[in-house]
C-alpha positions in Angstrom: 3.2 -1.6 -13.7 0.4 0.8 -12.6 -2.8 0.5 -14.6 -1.8 -2.7 -16.4 -3.8 -5.1 -14.2 -7.3 -4.8 -13.1 -7.5 -8.1 -11.3 -8.4 -7.6 -7.7 -7.2 -9.8 -4.8 -10.4 -11.8 -4.9 -10.2 -12.4 -8.6 -12.4 -9.5 -9.7 -11.4 -8.6 -13.2 -13.2 -5.2 -13.6 -15.7 -6.6 -16.0 -19.3 -5.8 -15.4 -21.5 -8.7 -14.4 -25.1 -8.7 -15.5 -27.3 -8.2 -12.6 -31.1 -8.2 -12.4 -32.2 -4.9 -10.9 -35.6 -4.0 -9.5 -36.8 -0.5 -8.6 -35.5 2.8 -9.4 -31.8 3.3 -10.3 -30.0 6.4 -9.1 -26.9 7.5 -10.9 -24.6 9.0 -8.3 -22.8 12.2 -9.3 -20.4 14.6 -7.6 -23.4 16.5 -6.2 -24.2 13.4 -4.1 -21.0 13.7 -2.1 -19.9 16.2 0.6 -16.4 16.9 1.9 -15.7 15.6 5.4 -12.6 17.3 6.8 -12.5 15.1 9.9 -12.6 11.7 8.1 -9.4 9.9 8.7 -7.5 6.9 7.2 -4.6 6.1 9.5 -2.0 3.3 9.4 -1.8 1.4 12.7 -0.2 1.7 15.1 -1.1 5.4 14.9 -3.4 8.0 16.3 -6.8 6.4 16.3 -9.7 5.9 18.7 -9.0 3.7 21.6 -11.6 1.1 20.7 -10.0 0.6 17.2 -6.5 0.4 18.7 -7.7 -2.2 21.2 -9.5 -4.3 18.6 -6.6 -4.1 16.2 -4.4 -6.2 18.5 -6.8 -9.1 18.5 -7.5 -8.7 14.7 -3.7 -8.7 14.0 -3.3 -11.9 16.2 -6.1 -13.7 14.4 -4.7 -12.7 11.0 -1.3 -14.1 11.9 -3.0 -17.4 13.0 -4.5 -17.5 9.4 -1.1 -17.2 7.7 -0.7 -13.4 7.3 2.9 -13.0 8.5 2.9 -9.2 9.2 -0.7 -7.9 8.9 -0.9 -4.2 8.1 -4.0 -2.5 9.3 -5.7 0.8 8.6 -8.2 2.6 10.9 -11.0 4.5 9.2 -12.9 7.0 11.5 -14.1 10.5 12.1 -12.4 12.7 14.7 -15.7 14.6 15.4 -18.6 12.3 14.9 -22.1 13.5 14.3 -24.1 15.3 11.6 -25.6 14.2 8.3 -22.5 12.3 7.1 -22.3 10.1 10.2 -24.3 7.2 8.8 -21.9 6.8 5.9 -18.9 7.2 8.2 -20.3 4.5 10.5 -20.8 2.2 7.6 -17.2 2.4 6.3 -15.5 3.1 9.6 -13.4 0.4 11.3 -10.3 -1.7 10.5 -9.0 -2.7 7.1 -6.3 -5.2 6.4 -3.9 -4.9 3.5 -4.4 -7.6 0.9 -1.6 -9.4 -0.8 -2.4 -8.2 -4.3 -2.8 -4.8 -5.8 -5.6 -3.1 -7.7 -4.6 -0.7 -10.5 -1.0 -1.1 -9.3 -1.6 0.1 -5.7 -2.3 -1.6 -2.5 -5.9 -2.5 -1.5 -7.4 -3.2 1.8 -10.5 -5.1 3.0 -12.7 -4.4 6.0 -12.2 -6.7 8.9 -13.7 -6.9 12.3 -14.4 -9.3 15.2 -17.5 -11.3 15.8 -19.6 -10.7 18.9 -17.5 -13.2 20.9 -14.3 -11.4 19.9 -12.7 -14.7 18.8 -13.4 -14.9 15.1 -12.7 -12.5 12.1 -15.5 -11.1 10.0 -14.5 -9.8 6.6 -17.0 -7.7 4.6 -17.0 -6.8 0.9 -15.9 -3.2 1.6 -12.5 -2.2 0.3 -10.1 0.8 0.1 -8.6 0.8 -3.3 -7.3 3.1 -6.1 -9.3 3.5 -9.3 -7.1 4.6 -12.1 -9.9 5.4 -14.5 -11.3 7.9 -12.0 -8.0 8.9 -10.5 -9.1 8.5 -6.9 -9.0 6.4 -3.8 -12.4 4.8 -3.1 -14.0 3.0 -0.2 -16.8 0.6 -1.0 -17.4 -2.5 -3.1 -14.6 -3.3 -5.4 -16.4 -2.4 -8.6 -15.2 0.6 -10.6 -18.6 1.2 -12.0 -19.9 1.9 -8.5 -19.7 5.2 -6.8 -18.3 4.1 -3.5 -19.2 5.5 -0.1 -16.1 7.7 0.3 -13.6 9.0 -2.3 -10.5 11.1 -2.4 -8.8 12.3 -5.6 -5.4 13.0 -4.1 -2.9 11.0 -6.2 -0.7 9.5 -3.5 0.7 6.0 -3.3 -1.1 5.0 -0.1 -4.6 5.9 1.3 -3.1 6.8 4.7 -0.9 9.4 2.9 -3.9 11.4 1.8 -3.8 15.0 3.2 -6.8 16.5 1.5 -10.4 15.9 2.6 -12.3 12.8 1.7 -15.8 13.2 0.3 -18.5 11.0 1.6 -21.8 10.0 0.0 -24.5 12.3 1.5 -27.1 9.6 1.8 -27.0 5.8 2.0 -28.5 4.0 -1.0 -30.9 2.1 1.3 -33.6 3.4 3.6 -34.6 2.2 7.0 -33.2 2.0 10.5 -29.6 1.5 11.5 -30.0 -2.3 11.7 -31.4 -2.4 8.2 -28.7 -0.2 6.9 -26.0 -2.3 8.5 -27.5 -5.5 7.2 -27.9 -4.1 3.7 -24.3 -2.9 3.7 -22.9 -6.2 5.0 -24.8 -8.0 2.3 -23.9 -5.7 -0.6 -20.7 -4.0 0.3 -21.2 -1.4 -2.4 -23.2 1.7 -3.4 -25.4 1.9 -6.5 
């Protein structure tokens, strides 16, 4: 039943873990997000950029080799890239595979890509999941106390069924060049 379980597919229970933090802490609020009308979450096969469609075939094959009988993939992308929200869209953009469990009673998905050789899967700690307490879909680390990189408050059963605009975090929580941002995101998978 929806809302009765807060155990994620990786065993996350929704309980806060004590973390040692250094530096300034920024509490993210609604003013830190901006609507992004061209941000899309699409079930594959479907209308998505060619590179995501091409990659999805190999990802699906590798997932089947690993015991996923019928991998369901989502593509996350912008239809008109550019502008100040692009770094966040780049960070969360790509392919997501549906996980076997649910989170807050709805399906959840994990970011998956291919390594440089195109022969191995890479999974990152970035998820698409429903947060009952906040009544929204969220893309980011699977911690409800975190803000996420992209959110949508449309109450629909699947993220690909969303018809209203997603809102994206205006600025990434780390500073530096694109390589540093990608490395920090790959290591953390969530927004503070």
